[in-house]
N, C-alpha and C positions, 0 to 999 in steps of 0.2 A: 844482287850487286854487293851488298855488305850483310854478313850474317854473323851474329855472336851467339854461341851456345854455352850457357852456364859458365861465363867468363868471370874469373876472379884474379885480382892482382894485389899483392901485399908488399908493404914497405915496412921493414922492421917489425914484421909479424902483425902489422895493423892493416886491415883491409882498405885499399883505395877503391877497389871495385869488388862487389860481392854477388856472385851468381847472376850475372847480367845476361839476359836473353833479348836479342834485338835483331830485326830484319829491316833493311832499307832497300827499296826497289830502285832500279835504274831510273834516273831522271827526277827523283824526289828532291825536295828541299826540306830538310829536317833541322829544327832548332833543338839544340841540346841545352836544356835549362838546369839551373840549380845554383845554390849558394857556393861561395868559395870553399874549396875542400870537398865538394860533392863527388868528385871523380871525373869531371868533364875532361880536363886536360889529360888525365891518365888514359881515358878511353881513346882520345884522338891519337895519343902517342902509340897505343897498341895498333891502331889502324894503319899508322904511318910506319910501323915497324921500328920505331925508336925504342920500344920496350916490348917484352914478351909476356904473355899471360902466364900466371902460375897454375891456373886451372882453366879448363874449357877449351873451346876451339873458336877461331876467328877465320872466316872465309871472306876474302876480298876478290871479286871477280872469279869466284870458284876456286881460289887458291888458298890453302891453309897457311896463313902467314906465320904461324908459330913454327912450322916445319920447313920454312924456306931456308936454304943455305944463305949464309951472309953474302956470298957473291951474287945471289939472285935478287937481293933486296933493292939494289939500285934500278934494276929493270922494272920491278913493280912500281917503284916510286915515279918512274917516268910517266906513268899513266895517272899520277895523283899530283895535286898541288896543295901546298900548306901555307896558310897565312897566320902570322903571329901578332899578338897584341903589341909587342915592342918593336915591330917592323923588321929588325935584324938586317938592315941595309949596311953595306960596307962603306964607311965614311970616306975612304981614299979613292973610291971608284965613283964615276958619275952615274946618273940614272940609267943611261943606255947600258953601261957595263954591268950594273947590278942586275938588270932584267935579263941580260944575256948569259949570266952565269950558268944556268942549267944547260943551255945549248952548248956552251964552251966545254963543259964537263963531258958532254956526249960526243964532242968532236964534230959538231955541225959546221958546215962551210960558212965562210964569211957572208956569202950571198943569202943563204938560208937564215942565218942569224939576224942579219939586218932586216929582212922581210918580216920574220916572226916577231922580233922585238918592236918594230914599228907598228905592226898590227896590234900587239898587246898594249902598247902605250896609247894608241888611238882609242882602244876599247875602254880604257879607264880615264881618258881625258887629260893625260899629262904629256903628250908627245912634245909639246913646246918646252918642256923642262928636261929633255933628253941629255943635255950637256951639263946639267947642274949637279952639284954634289948634294948628297942627302941632307947635310947640315944646313943648307940654304932653303930647304923646303919646309912648308907648314906640316903639321901633324897629319892633316887630311891628305896632303900631297904624298907624304911618305907612305901612308897606308895604301894609296892608289898604286904607287910604285911597287909596293910589296905584293899587291894583288896581281899586277902585271907580270911580275916574276913568277907567280904561282900558276898563271894561266898561259905562259908563253909556249908551253909544250902542247897546248890543247888537251888538258887532262880530262879523263873520264870522270874523276872524282875530285872535288875541291873541299878541303877541310880548313876551317878557320877557328882559331882559339881566341875568344874575346876580341875580335877584330875592331870593335868600337869602344873598347875599354878606356882608351886614352883620348877619345874625341868628344867634343861637345855635341848636344843632341842634334843640331842641324847637320853637322858633318857626319855623325853616325847614321843619320837617315840617308844621306847620299851614298855612303858605303854599302848600306843594306840594299839600296836600289841597284847598285852595281852587281851584287850577288844575285839578285833576282833576274837581272838581264843575262848573266852568265848561265844561270839555271834554265832560262827560257831557250837557250841554244842547245839544251840537252845534257848539260853537265849535272851530275849528282852532287848536291851541295849539302854539307853539314856544318852548321855554325854553332859553336859553343858560346853561351852568354848567360849572364845573370840578370840582364836587363829586360824586364817584362815589356817595356815600350817597343823593343825590337820585335818581340813576338807579335805584338799588336800590329806592327807595320807589315810584317811578312805574311801573316795569316796563312801559315802552313802547319804541317805536323809539328807538334811539340813533345819531345821526350824529356822527362824530368828525372834527374838523379838527386838523391839526398843520402849523405853518408855512405856513398858507394853503391847504393841500391837503386834500381830503376823503380820509381814509385808511381809514375803515371806515363801514359802514352796517348796523347790526344791527337787523333788523326783529323786533320782539317782538309777538306777536299781542295784539290788544286784547280 
């Protein structure tokens, strides 16, 4: 599903990732651990084609993402979802409109958009807030909406960058349970976090980065 071969990425000649090798199978739930600056966000950006590696190869669904034409990137992203720590919701659009954005970009019909957005909002438990603006939501609700937007297309792969970083422990636990439920439906999930409590709650495979290097890969049976 996801394969990295000797991947390195540099910013101002400083390695953000250094000779990383990693393989993630279809349907896995993988936690990407490490302190701030370890390279977690960079790795997710490479998988999502927001950045390109300086060295090595990255295969996502057997496609070499570094060699994709720019015009092909949106098609790859349609099979992937991305969740951010800072939610990235548009304040002038309501919850329904925010979640619908990926479908609107693809030109989905109004009927299909309503059906898929409603299903996604139900899945994360915020259907009752569909007409609300993001600024009226709690942090936990905003993250749920962010997750709904990421899964509205039924992605094969879901990536999340510190999705519990702005939440208190109770809310963080609820968000992790959502990711586990999404994974249970067959979606490959990769969550980047520096919070060891998250790892304890998930009890899945833990890949640890430090200073851009993969320093451990603890496989925990699903």
